[in-house]
ROKE-953108 format. One record per atom (N, C-alpha, C): residue in one letter; atom name; x, z, y. Coordinates in pm, whole numbers, always signed. Last residue first. Example, Ala and Ser with C-alpha at 12.3 -4.5 7.8 and 13.67 -1.06 7.14 Angstrom:
2
S:N:+1285:+708:-225
S:CA:+1367:+714:-106
S:C:+1290:+787:+3
A:N:+1319:+780:-569
A:CA:+1230:+780:-450
A:C:+1320:+780:-330
This chain:
295
P:N:-2872:+44:-721
P:CA:-2971:-26:-721
P:C:-3062:+51:-640
E:N:-2545:+66:-606
E:CA:-2647:+144:-689
E:C:-2785:+66:-650
L:N:-2339:+25:-425
L:CA:-2339:-108:-541
L:C:-2450:-31:-658
A:N:-2296:+163:-269
A:CA:-2325:+83:-205
A:C:-2383:-18:-343
T:N:-2146:+389:-387
T:CA:-2284:+422:-398
T:C:-2343:+262:-340
L:N:-1863:+409:-457
L:CA:-1955:+311:-522
L:C:-2107:+304:-490
D:N:-1580:+572:-376
D:CA:-1738:+563:-348
D:C:-1809:+403:-317
L:N:-1357:+655:-577
L:CA:-1417:+565:-504
L:C:-1601:+574:-511
R:N:-1286:+840:-777
R:CA:-1239:+883:-629
R:C:-1338:+794:-615
A:N:-1215:+717:-1032
A:CA:-1344:+829:-1042
A:C:-1362:+873:-836
L:N:-1056:+582:-959
L:CA:-1187:+484:-994
L:C:-1262:+616:-995
R:N:-787:+739:-1000
R:CA:-893:+704:-860
R:C:-1011:+615:-843
D:N:-829:+834:-1257
D:CA:-866:+882:-1143
D:C:-850:+851:-1005
P:N:-796:+560:-1389
P:CA:-928:+578:-1375
P:C:-955:+756:-1288
D:N:-692:+272:-1283
D:CA:-677:+376:-1345
D:C:-787:+492:-1302
S:N:-747:+11:-1275
S:CA:-787:+51:-1380
S:C:-777:+203:-1418
L:N:-722:-251:-1083
L:CA:-718:-100:-1101
L:C:-815:-59:-1193
I:N:-590:-576:-1089
I:CA:-681:-515:-1154
I:C:-670:-326:-1120
D:N:-598:-874:-879
D:CA:-546:-760:-878
D:C:-636:-634:-932
I:N:-422:-1193:-906
I:CA:-569:-1122:-970
I:C:-525:-977:-909
A:N:-412:-1485:-702
A:CA:-365:-1325:-745
A:C:-445:-1279:-800
T:N:-469:-1752:-734
T:CA:-339:-1693:-680
T:C:-312:-1581:-667
I:N:-657:-1972:-901
I:CA:-648:-1834:-853
I:C:-523:-1830:-823
R:N:-793:-2282:-699
R:CA:-707:-2232:-785
R:C:-694:-2061:-749
E:N:-971:-2359:-445
E:CA:-977:-2399:-619
E:C:-891:-2331:-682
E:N:-754:-2248:-233
E:CA:-741:-2427:-261
E:C:-860:-2453:-350
T:N:-742:-1998:-387
T:CA:-674:-2074:-278
T:C:-690:-2220:-345
V:N:-823:-1652:-423
V:CA:-854:-1800:-467
V:C:-843:-1884:-317
T:N:-792:-1351:-542
T:CA:-770:-1423:-453
T:C:-783:-1570:-507
F:N:-992:-1121:-718
F:CA:-934:-1267:-734
F:C:-882:-1317:-564
S:N:-978:-775:-809
S:CA:-1032:-871:-689
S:C:-934:-1008:-719
I:N:-1152:-531:-1040
I:CA:-1077:-663:-1031
I:C:-1092:-725:-872
I:N:-1208:-229:-1190
I:CA:-1224:-322:-1050
I:C:-1134:-480:-1001
S:N:-1304:-71:-1435
S:CA:-1193:-123:-1373
S:C:-1247:-216:-1267
I:N:-1466:+125:-1557
I:CA:-1329:+96:-1614
I:C:-1242:+48:-1546
L:N:-1720:+318:-1567
L:CA:-1625:+209:-1501
L:C:-1518:+211:-1517
R:N:-2006:+308:-1781
R:CA:-1870:+382:-1721
R:C:-1780:+287:-1693
G:N:-2203:+183:-1929
G:CA:-2212:+262:-1786
G:C:-2145:+321:-1753
D:N:-2080:+92:-2150
D:CA:-2179:+175:-2167
D:C:-2191:+267:-2031
I:N:-1846:-3:-1877
I:CA:-1848:-24:-2098
I:C:-1961:+113:-2073
T:N:-1793:-288:-1684
T:CA:-1793:-102:-1689
T:C:-1806:-140:-1868
N:N:-1599:-398:-1358
N:CA:-1656:-367:-1496
N:C:-1637:-267:-1540
V:N:-1672:-570:-1071
V:CA:-1678:-443:-1143
V:C:-1746:-458:-1254
L:N:-1485:-822:-990
L:CA:-1563:-800:-1085
L:C:-1561:-609:-1088
G:N:-1479:-1061:-648
G:CA:-1434:-971:-747
G:C:-1567:-939:-862
A:N:-1438:-1250:-375
A:CA:-1457:-1243:-536
A:C:-1395:-1150:-626
A:N:-1350:-989:-54
A:CA:-1284:-1174:-175
A:C:-1427:-1090:-307
G:N:-1380:-815:+35
G:CA:-1467:-941:+125
G:C:-1408:-1038:+50
N:N:-1267:-604:-110
N:CA:-1245:-660:+26
N:C:-1253:-798:+46
V:N:-1512:-724:-360
V:CA:-1350:-677:-295
V:C:-1291:-698:-159
L:N:-1833:-792:-403
L:CA:-1678:-855:-298
L:C:-1636:-727:-341
V:N:-1891:-868:-759
V:CA:-1882:-799:-638
V:C:-1824:-878:-543
P:N:-2089:-918:-1087
P:CA:-1983:-953:-972
P:C:-1987:-909:-846
R:N:-1980:-723:-1363
R:CA:-2080:-723:-1245
R:C:-2023:-806:-1148
A:N:-1916:-711:-1686
A:CA:-1902:-756:-1558
A:C:-1999:-769:-1443
E:N:-1930:-524:-1966
E:CA:-2051:-607:-1885
E:C:-1978:-611:-1731
A:N:-1657:-549:-2195
A:CA:-1726:-484:-2083
A:C:-1807:-584:-2016
A:N:-1573:-716:-2408
A:CA:-1625:-535:-2404
A:C:-1676:-487:-2304
T:N:-1531:-946:-2298
T:CA:-1593:-954:-2375
T:C:-1681:-785:-2444
A:N:-1295:-933:-2104
A:CA:-1502:-1014:-2048
A:C:-1565:-970:-2199
M:N:-1174:-839:-2243
M:CA:-1209:-725:-2148
M:C:-1297:-789:-2106
R:N:-1058:-974:-2426
R:CA:-1133:-819:-2477
R:C:-1180:-813:-2375
R:N:-948:-1196:-2217
R:CA:-1108:-1217:-2349
R:C:-1130:-1069:-2420
F:N:-733:-1093:-2158
F:CA:-873:-1105:-2083
F:C:-1024:-1122:-2148
T:N:-594:-1053:-2385
T:CA:-639:-903:-2336
T:C:-765:-997:-2239
A:N:-544:-1297:-2437
A:CA:-625:-1198:-2552
A:C:-672:-1095:-2484
A:N:-416:-1455:-2220
A:CA:-526:-1478:-2230
A:C:-608:-1360:-2351
Q:N:-145:-1362:-2110
Q:CA:-242:-1236:-2135
Q:C:-404:-1288:-2170
G:N:-43:-1586:-2087
G:CA:+1:-1540:-2204
G:C:-102:-1374:-2207
S:N:-128:-1676:-1753
S:CA:-220:-1713:-1900
S:C:-146:-1650:-1993
V:N:+91:-1487:-1646
V:CA:-42:-1487:-1660
V:C:-125:-1508:-1765
A:N:+334:-1663:-1766
A:CA:+318:-1532:-1819
A:C:+172:-1475:-1799
E:N:+264:-1897:-1683
E:CA:+286:-1884:-1849
E:C:+295:-1750:-1856
V:N:+191:-1883:-1398
V:CA:+125:-1951:-1487
V:C:+105:-1889:-1630
G:N:+371:-1596:-1251
G:CA:+364:-1730:-1292
G:C:+235:-1759:-1374
R:N:+433:-1268:-1287
R:CA:+427:-1392:-1131
R:C:+409:-1497:-1258
L:N:+320:-931:-1314
L:CA:+365:-1044:-1427
L:C:+315:-1217:-1283
V:N:+330:-568:-1292
V:CA:+312:-722:-1200
V:C:+397:-817:-1304
R:N:+223:-262:-1310
R:CA:+282:-375:-1391
R:C:+219:-452:-1304
M:N:+279:+15:-1161
M:CA:+186:-106:-1152
M:C:+288:-185:-1252
G:N:+485:+290:-1321
G:CA:+363:+200:-1198
G:C:+285:+135:-1235
G:N:+623:+439:-1467
G:CA:+635:+288:-1383
G:C:+589:+247:-1256
P:N:+310:+425:-1739
P:CA:+493:+477:-1672
P:C:+541:+355:-1588
L:N:+26:+440:-1759
L:CA:+153:+306:-1748
L:C:+253:+390:-1702
A:N:-165:+671:-1673
A:CA:-159:+580:-1795
A:C:-42:+462:-1839
R:N:-150:+690:-1450
R:CA:-27:+742:-1481
R:C:-46:+712:-1637
G:N:-239:+362:-1334
G:CA:-197:+505:-1267
G:C:-115:+543:-1376
S:N:-272:+89:-1351
S:CA:-369:+158:-1454
S:C:-344:+303:-1465
D:N:-276:-230:-1204
D:CA:-285:-24:-1196
D:C:-288:+42:-1256
A:N:-128:-510:-1238
A:CA:-237:-420:-1313
A:C:-180:-317:-1259
R:N:-116:-824:-1076
R:CA:-113:-672:-1051
R:C:-164:-598:-1122
L:N:-31:-1174:-1128
L:CA:-118:-1056:-1175
L:C:-79:-898:-1179
V:N:+33:-1470:-891
V:CA:+66:-1309:-925
V:C:-39:-1197:-991
V:N:+109:-1784:-1011
V:CA:-30:-1683:-974
V:C:+27:-1562:-991
D:N:+179:-2045:-889
D:CA:+242:-1920:-897
D:C:+181:-1789:-902
P:N:-12:-2217:-1031
P:CA:+131:-2186:-1094
P:C:+212:-2083:-1031
D:N:-323:-2101:-1094
D:CA:-222:-2143:-945
D:C:-85:-2116:-1043
L:N:-550:-2127:-1311
L:CA:-437:-2061:-1227
L:C:-355:-2145:-1164
I:N:-738:-2301:-1427
I:CA:-768:-2224:-1288
I:C:-718:-2166:-1199
A:N:-601:-2432:-1630
A:CA:-653:-2529:-1551
A:C:-700:-2427:-1378
V:N:-550:-2199:-1752
V:CA:-422:-2261:-1704
V:C:-478:-2373:-1614
L:N:-806:-2166:-1893
L:CA:-748:-2081:-1761
L:C:-649:-2121:-1727
G:N:-860:-2377:-2014
G:CA:-923:-2318:-1908
G:C:-849:-2226:-1813
E:N:-686:-2378:-2249
E:CA:-653:-2462:-2137
E:C:-748:-2413:-2020
L:N:-751:-2104:-2373
L:CA:-612:-2101:-2271
L:C:-583:-2218:-2196
D:N:-1017:-1944:-2413
D:CA:-994:-2110:-2363
D:C:-895:-2085:-2319
G:N:-1189:-1741:-2495
G:CA:-1032:-1778:-2523
G:C:-975:-1860:-2510
G:N:-1401:-1722:-2380
G:CA:-1427:-1844:-2532
G:C:-1269:-1847:-2552
R:N:-1396:-1507:-2218
R:CA:-1493:-1515:-2299
R:C:-1449:-1604:-2418
A:N:-1193:-1704:-2023
A:CA:-1135:-1574:-2110
A:C:-1236:-1558:-2216
A:N:-1380:-1878:-1915
A:CA:-1285:-1942:-1997
A:C:-1186:-1768:-2096
T:N:-1605:-1764:-1795
T:CA:-1621:-1840:-1894
T:C:-1506:-1859:-1968
L:N:-1400:-1617:-1618
L:CA:-1482:-1530:-1662
L:C:-1543:-1629:-1805
F:N:-1301:-1841:-1452
F:CA:-1224:-1769:-1531
F:C:-1292:-1688:-1616
A:N:-1573:-1924:-1337
A:CA:-1525:-2000:-1467
A:C:-1350:-1956:-1512
D:N:-1598:-1720:-1203
D:CA:-1703:-1775:-1260
D:C:-1628:-1861:-1407
V:N:-1402:-1782:-989
V:CA:-1406:-1653:-1095
V:C:-1505:-1674:-1160
V:N:-1491:-2029:-894
V:CA:-1358:-2025:-972
V:C:-1381:-1912:-1027
R:N:-1739:-1937:-783
R:CA:-1756:-2045:-867
R:C:-1602:-2043:-938
R:N:-1633:-1788:-581
R:CA:-1745:-1751:-699
R:C:-1697:-1810:-775
Q:N:-1506:-2003:-369
Q:CA:-1419:-1816:-449
Q:C:-1521:-1799:-580
A:N:-1732:-2077:-305
A:CA:-1660:-2151:-402
A:C:-1513:-2063:-476
V:N:-1860:-1873:-167
V:CA:-1957:-1938:-302
V:C:-1894:-2030:-366
P:N:-1692:-1803:+43
P:CA:-1754:-1766:-128
P:C:-1806:-1780:-215
D:N:-1431:-1983:+212
D:CA:-1616:-2008:+115
D:C:-1606:-1916:+11
P:N:-1232:-1941:+254
P:CA:-1307:-1880:+328
P:C:-1415:-1888:+275
D:N:-948:-1891:+6
D:CA:-1043:-1990:+70
D:C:-1136:-1906:+156
P:N:-641:-1699:+141
P:CA:-809:-1697:+59
P:C:-845:-1842:+137
E:N:-334:-1742:+151
E:CA:-440:-1766:+257
E:C:-574:-1793:+142
P:N:-76:-1543:+5
P:CA:-153:-1664:+21
P:C:-315:-1656:+74
A:N:+193:-1358:+88
A:CA:+8:-1329:+106
A:C:-41:-1496:+139
A:N:+438:-1443:+168
A:CA:+424:-1357:+7
A:C:+254:-1352:+26
G:N:+486:-1534:+405
G:CA:+574:-1609:+311
G:C:+524:-1536:+133
R:N:+312:-1413:+587
R:CA:+307:-1571:+507
R:C:+375:-1636:+425
V:N:+454:-1171:+539
V:CA:+335:-1200:+539
V:C:+286:-1351:+494
R:N:+680:-1241:+659
R:CA:+708:-1157:+506
R:C:+545:-1240:+495
Q:N:+609:-1344:+913
Q:CA:+659:-1420:+822
Q:C:+682:-1351:+708
R:N:+511:-1129:+1041
R:CA:+427:-1225:+1012
R:C:+491:-1355:+927
A:N:+714:-929:+1047
A:CA:+632:-911:+936
A:C:+545:-980:+920
R:N:+835:-1038:+1231
R:CA:+898:-1028:+1084
R:C:+831:-1020:+981
S:N:+672:-1066:+1469
S:CA:+737:-1145:+1395
S:C:+810:-1168:+1254
A:N:+660:-796:+1486
A:CA:+559:-842:+1470
A:C:+604:-976:+1371
L:N:+924:-729:+1561
L:CA:+886:-639:+1469
L:C:+788:-710:+1428
K:N:+971:-876:+1823
K:CA:+1012:-886:+1702
K:C:+990:-836:+1582
R:N:+790:-702:+1989
R:CA:+709:-854:+1955
R:C:+799:-907:+1797
A:N:+921:-511:+2022
A:CA:+788:-499:+1934
A:C:+738:-625:+1887
A:N:+1124:-564:+2169
A:CA:+1144:-570:+2032
A:C:+1013:-524:+1918
A:N:+988:-666:+2412
A:CA:+1018:-753:+2377
A:C:+1069:-729:+2151
P:N:+861:-416:+2487
P:CA:+790:-485:+2464
P:C:+840:-614:+2349
T:N:+1103:-152:+2329
T:CA:+1046:-279:+2416
T:C:+982:-356:+2375
R:N:+983:+139:+2130
R:CA:+1092:+18:+2157
R:C:+1015:-60:+2279
D:N:+851:+369:+2021
D:CA:+971:+366:+2094
D:C:+1064:+240:+2121
V:N:+594:+249:+1903
V:CA:+707:+258:+1836
V:C:+848:+288:+1893
I:N:+455:+326:+2126
I:CA:+419:+366:+2023
I:C:+510:+348:+1932
P:N:+494:+141:+2336
P:CA:+552:+289:+2314
P:C:+545:+378:+2259
A:N:+457:-105:+2242
A:CA:+579:-79:+2235
A:C:+623:+61:+2253
I:N:+167:-176:+2253
I:CA:+248:-130:+2125
I:C:+392:-40:+2134
E:N:+132:-266:+2503
E:CA:+64:-112:+2461
E:C:+147:-55:+2277
E:N:+237:-478:+2534
E:CA:+319:-377:+2580
E:C:+253:-264:+2589
F:N:+165:-621:+2317
F:CA:+249:-552:+2274
F:C:+329:-475:+2448
P:N:-169:-573:+2301
P:CA:-45:-645:+2342
P:C:+35:-551:+2324
M:N:-389:-599:+1994
M:CA:-329:-496:+2105
M:C:-226:-593:+2166
G:N:-546:-749:+1806
G:CA:-481:-795:+1949
G:C:-457:-685:+2075
F:N:-576:-671:+1544
F:CA:-618:-619:+1643
F:C:-627:-694:+1779
M:N:-387:-828:+1409
M:CA:-542:-788:+1340
M:C:-608:-779:+1431
D:N:-137:-874:+1526
D:CA:-233:-1009:+1482
D:C:-348:-950:+1436
H:N:-109:-611:+1663
H:CA:-94:-743:+1693
H:C:-204:-809:+1675
L:N:-172:-418:+1442
L:CA:-240:-364:+1583
L:C:-274:-525:+1724
V:N:+1:-510:+1246
V:CA:-166:-467:+1211
V:C:-257:-442:+1338
F:N:+243:-555:+1350
F:CA:+182:-637:+1249
F:C:+32:-660:+1303
A:N:+329:-305:+1426
A:CA:+344:-381:+1515
A:C:+257:-535:+1466
L:N:+330:-130:+1194
L:CA:+239:-149:+1283
L:C:+204:-189:+1402
R:N:+460:-278:+1058
R:CA:+349:-270:+989
R:C:+261:-260:+1113
E:N:+727:-243:+1131
E:CA:+657:-324:+1126
E:C:+559:-341:+1118
A:N:+711:+28:+1164
A:CA:+725:+30:+1259
A:C:+669:-127:+1237
P:N:+752:+92:+804
P:CA:+639:+156:+914
P:C:+616:+71:+1048
N:N:+840:-232:+671
N:CA:+864:-61:+734
N:C:+744:-3:+809
L:N:+611:-340:+423
L:CA:+683:-350:+532
L:C:+758:-246:+557
S:N:+526:-365:+132
S:CA:+675:-373:+163
S:C:+709:-359:+283
E:N:+248:-299:+228
E:CA:+288:-155:+207
E:C:+420:-187:+187
L:N:+164:-577:+305
L:CA:+193:-492:+395
L:C:+252:-401:+363
V:N:+107:-697:+53
V:CA:+243:-727:+123
V:C:+265:-610:+195
V:N:-91:-533:-20
V:CA:+38:-511:-105
V:C:+114:-546:-25
L:N:-267:-648:+176
L:CA:-224:-499:+139
L:C:-102:-498:+59
L:N:-300:-916:+73
L:CA:-225:-897:+146
L:C:-216:-730:+208
A:N:-421:-851:-205
A:CA:-290:-942:-248
A:C:-228:-907:-57
L:N:-672:-755:-98
L:CA:-607:-657:-202
L:C:-456:-672:-185
G:N:-751:-901:+222
G:CA:-773:-831:+61
G:C:-637:-781:+2
V:N:-884:-889:+469
V:CA:-818:-776:+448
V:C:-778:-782:+310
S:N:-1011:-1060:+651
S:CA:-1023:-1083:+522
S:C:-890:-1035:+457
D:N:-1133:-1031:+899
D:CA:-971:-1120:+912
D:C:-978:-1132:+731
A:N:-1302:-756:+848
A:CA:-1289:-870:+920
A:C:-1157:-905:+936
M:N:-1357:-492:+721
M:CA:-1277:-624:+616
M:C:-1275:-747:+677
L:N:-1477:-309:+882
L:CA:-1348:-282:+786
L:C:-1266:-443:+710
V:N:-1730:-483:+968
V:CA:-1550:-469:+1033
V:C:-1448:-437:+924
E:N:-1835:-509:+724
E:CA:-1806:-640:+785
E:C:-1711:-593:+913
H:N:-1895:-241:+657
H:CA:-1801:-311:+602
H:C:-1788:-391:+656
E:N:-2006:-176:+898
E:CA:-1942:-64:+851
E:C:-1824:-169:+788
P:N:-2242:-309:+862
P:CA:-2192:-346:+1012
P:C:-2082:-312:+936
D:N:-2395:-487:+531
D:CA:-2395:-348:+662
D:C:-2250:-350:+788
A:N:-2287:-735:+383
A:CA:-2445:-654:+478
A:C:-2428:-555:+553
A:N:-2192:-837:+212
A:CA:-2113:-772:+350
A:C:-2221:-781:+449
Q:N:-2233:-725:-111
Q:CA:-2274:-831:+9
Q:C:-2213:-747:+84
E:N:-2155:-492:-248
E:CA:-2241:-629:-353
E:C:-2241:-760:-249
R:N:-1840:-390:-243
R:CA:-1959:-409:-205
R:C:-2037:-498:-265
V:N:-1537:-177:-256
V:CA:-1621:-255:-277
V:C:-1771:-273:-252
V:N:-1190:-156:-131
V:CA:-1341:-151:-58
V:C:-1446:-241:-116
P:N:-950:-39:-304
P:CA:-1039:-119:-309
P:C:-1173:-101:-218
D:N:-594:+110:-165
D:CA:-798:+135:-255
D:C:-840:+7:-193
P:N:-332:-75:-356
P:CA:-417:+4:-215
P:C:-554:-21:-275
L:N:-132:-38:-605
L:CA:-282:-114:-564
L:C:-310:-16:-413
R:N:+146:+121:-671
R:CA:+60:+82:-657
R:C:-68:+30:-599
S:N:+433:+13:-502
S:CA:+392:+42:-703
S:C:+262:+61:-734
E:N:+359:+60:-253
E:CA:+392:-50:-298
E:C:+383:-61:-486
L:N:+338:+310:-203
L:CA:+211:+278:-216
L:C:+250:+138:-290
P:N:+595:+458:-371
P:CA:+615:+436:-249
P:C:+413:+341:-295
T:N:+603:+825:-420
T:CA:+614:+703:-518
T:C:+567:+622:-366
E:N:+781:+1047:-170
E:CA:+666:+987:-199
E:C:+656:+860:-284
G:N:+956:+1161:+3
G:CA:+1015:+1048:-115
G:C:+916:+1093:-212
R:N:+931:+1272:+236
R:CA:+877:+1325:+120
R:C:+925:+1240:-17
L:N:+1002:+1018:+374
L:CA:+1077:+1152:+405
L:C:+1065:+1244:+274
R:N:+808:+826:+318
R:CA:+964:+812:+291
R:C:+1015:+941:+313
R:N:+544:+993:+449
R:CA:+547:+956:+270
R:C:+733:+943:+246
S:N:+613:+972:+711
S:CA:+635:+1077:+615
S:C:+632:+1067:+482
R:N:+609:+725:+805
R:CA:+711:+791:+764
R:C:+714:+889:+730
L:N:+336:+717:+746
L:CA:+371:+633:+703
L:C:+556:+684:+663
M:N:+292:+916:+927
M:CA:+208:+948:+782
M:C:+269:+854:+687
D:N:+333:+819:+1186
D:CA:+342:+959:+1132
D:C:+339:+958:+968
L:N:+174:+590:+1188
L:CA:+272:+576:+1174
L:C:+331:+721:+1144
C:N:-79:+709:+1209
C:CA:-66:+646:+1091
C:C:+75:+607:+1062
V:N:-95:+833:+1451
V:CA:-96:+939:+1360
V:C:-43:+811:+1206
R:N:-41:+588:+1609
R:CA:+49:+697:+1621
R:C:+72:+781:+1504
G:N:-313:+471:+1538
G:CA:-159:+384:+1574
G:C:-46:+525:+1506
V:N:-453:+677:+1637
V:CA:-489:+672:+1521
V:C:-314:+581:+1479
V:N:-389:+641:+1960
V:CA:-342:+796:+1916
V:C:-345:+715:+1724
T:N:-450:+358:+2005
T:CA:-331:+409:+2022
T:C:-290:+532:+1938
T:N:-741:+410:+1958
T:CA:-633:+313:+1892
T:C:-513:+320:+1916
L:N:-780:+562:+2209
L:CA:-826:+603:+2054
L:C:-740:+555:+1940
W:N:-716:+389:+2408
W:CA:-681:+583:+2424
W:C:-691:+587:+2225
G:N:-942:+179:+2361
G:CA:-751:+175:+2343
G:C:-684:+289:+2316
G:N:-1133:+305:+2427
G:CA:-1155:+261:+2255
G:C:-953:+235:+2248
L:N:-1121:+447:+2657
L:CA:-1170:+538:+2547
L:C:-1103:+437:+2427
N:N:-973:+378:+2932
N:CA:-1026:+315:+2841
N:C:-1030:+397:+2692
D:N:-933:+642:+3087
D:CA:-954:+536:+3130
D:C:-1037:+422:+3037
I:N:-869:+985:+3068
I:CA:-849:+860:+2997
I:C:-967:+729:+3045
A:N:-904:+1223:+3242
A:CA:-746:+1105:+3274
A:C:-783:+964:+3185
A:N:-1109:+1316:+3161
A:CA:-1116:+1255:+3224
A:C:-1019:+1194:+3262
T:N:-1009:+1447:+2918
T:CA:-1066:+1339:+2882
T:C:-1121:+1231:+3021
D:N:-741:+1586:+2800
D:CA:-840:+1582:+2949
D:C:-923:+1463:+2913
S:N:-815:+1683:+2456
S:CA:-698:+1613:+2589
S:C:-821:+1643:+2702
R:N:-897:+1823:+2233
R:CA:-811:+1868:+2298
R:C:-737:+1820:+2428
A:N:-1068:+1589:+2143
A:CA:-1122:+1678:+2168
A:C:-1033:+1829:+2276
L:N:-877:+1403:+2043
L:CA:-922:+1371:+2199
L:C:-1011:+1516:+2212
R:N:-757:+1536:+1839
R:CA:-712:+1503:+1957
R:C:-732:+1454:+2103
F:N:-948:+1528:+1609
F:CA:-940:+1693:+1738
F:C:-837:+1600:+1829
W:N:-1005:+1225:+1626
W:CA:-1113:+1336:+1677
W:C:-1029:+1440:+1762
A:N:-732:+1226:+1513
A:CA:-798:+1130:+1638
A:C:-885:+1210:+1717
E:N:-802:+1322:+1278
E:CA:-674:+1364:+1326
E:C:-717:+1318:+1491
Q:N:-978:+1154:+1174
Q:CA:-1012:+1306:+1193
Q:C:-977:+1342:+1282
V:N:-842:+917:+1118
V:CA:-958:+912:+1231
V:C:-1008:+1052:+1232
A:N:-658:+992:+950
A:CA:-633:+943:+1069
A:C:-712:+953:+1170
D:N:-887:+1064:+722
D:CA:-789:+1175:+775
D:C:-709:+1116:+897
D:N:-947:+832:+689
D:CA:-1058:+908:+669
D:C:-973:+1021:+798
A:N:-721:+695:+556
A:CA:-763:+651:+651
A:C:-876:+753:+733
E:N:-679:+869:+310
E:CA:-620:+910:+434
E:C:-664:+813:+551
A:N:-880:+759:+149
A:CA:-909:+888:+208
A:C:-818:+917:+323
L:N:-843:+464:+182
L:CA:-959:+481:+227
L:C:-945:+646:+289
S:N:-520:+337:+192
S:CA:-578:+478:+118
S:C:-684:+461:+239
G:N:-373:+170:+357
G:CA:-414:+111:+206
G:C:-474:+214:+158
L:N:-274:+211:+642
L:CA:-198:+309:+544
L:C:-257:+285:+351
M:N:-319:-11:+769
M:CA:-173:+96:+800
M:C:-149:+130:+669
R:N:-589:-63:+691
R:CA:-464:-183:+739
R:C:-356:-103:+726
Y:N:-698:+189:+773
Y:CA:-738:+123:+661
Y:C:-610:+30:+660
A:N:-654:+211:+1086
A:CA:-605:+307:+954
A:C:-605:+236:+835
V:N:-811:+20:+1153
V:CA:-720:-29:+1177
V:C:-640:+70:+1112
A:N:-1060:+92:+1049
A:CA:-1023:-20:+1004
A:C:-893:-56:+1038
K:N:-1135:+381:+1204
K:CA:-1104:+348:+1047
K:C:-1002:+180:+971
L:N:-1190:+233:+1387
L:CA:-1048:+341:+1399
L:C:-1035:+330:+1277
H:N:-1432:+91:+1386
H:CA:-1328:+53:+1419
H:C:-1177:+109:+1404
T:N:-1636:+343:+1323
T:CA:-1567:+230:+1239
T:C:-1436:+107:+1281
R:N:-1565:+513:+1545
R:CA:-1479:+580:+1438
R:C:-1480:+379:+1322
H:N:-1678:+427:+1829
H:CA:-1558:+408:+1760
H:C:-1462:+425:+1649
E:N:-1905:+588:+1850
E:CA:-1905:+444:+1900
E:C:-1765:+362:+1830
E:N:-1833:+843:+1779
E:CA:-1872:+800:+1709
E:C:-1880:+596:+1656
F:N:-1699:+931:+2096
F:CA:-1593:+888:+1932
F:C:-1653:+787:+1858
L:N:-1952:+964:+2183
L:CA:-1852:+867:+2229
L:C:-1736:+811:+2109
E:N:-2075:+1218:+2036
E:CA:-2135:+1064:+2056
E:C:-2052:+921:+2117
G:N:-1868:+1370:+2112
G:CA:-1882:+1337:+1981
G:C:-1938:+1181:+1977
L:N:-1889:+1399:+2404
L:CA:-1791:+1363:+2340
L:C:-1799:+1296:+2229
F:N:-2137:+1535:+2326
F:CA:-2122:+1411:+2465
F:C:-2059:+1304:+2407
D:N:-2047:+1714:+2273
D:CA:-2191:+1675:+2187
D:C:-2173:+1518:+2245
R:N:-1902:+1856:+2467
R:CA:-1846:+1839:+2327
R:C:-1987:+1717:+2252
E:N:-2106:+1889:+2677
E:CA:-2000:+1784:+2699
E:C:-1896:+1775:+2572
N:N:-2441:+1881:+2577
N:CA:-2297:+1942:+2655
N:C:-2243:+1860:+2636
M:N:-2773:+1798:+2622
M:CA:-2653:+1775:+2536
M:C:-2520:+1814:+2607
């Protein structure tokens, strides 16, 4: 085995962890893959003899790459990702190791939406410290700040997250029970049943892509969301709903005649639905890898 092949094997041992970091930073699976690939290119060009801790070095590189990508989005004036749902990670069950690492710490779509609202430096400090335990002394050089300033970035981000992203119930069986109740109420046109399982401050986000001018549609509050009962009923009766895990939480994959029409993620908190995230953008649905759901 030559030196490059050996280096490649070492890198592969860290790939899943690096993608988990990049996914939380970027909210895009394709961009996360790009960030990880860039880390490999930089490693291949580096003096590896001078690297004492390969995992820490690679995490730092991926953090810098993601920070540059987030800043580049703003400089190019792209449509901000907070106006669309992040890419969902869909699995039948969290059985494969890559999925378990990618979804560790319950990084649900509702949390990712909140992360999209942070500025790049806040997001990096929060992700690397709160989600991956990197010390502020190592985060500070990435964001060109002192460790104390990096700590403040993470603190501000933490306050935003706590105030806007409800903590999901950890029990997947309890989550599924509530989602099943939602489906039953939706199919029966049971408005009272819907209201009973919706949190008073429930948020519905529906991302239809270019089919909906202005980006993602957001409804807030039980009255506004339950007012979509007729839409829920049409969706529940016309489509075949398959229970899945979406970002580690109870969700649904909806198809009509075998054609994927939407992916729905539910955030369940204290046995009530606090967030419903619906991705029905046909372009993005076509790009998702759902091979793990194939029989």
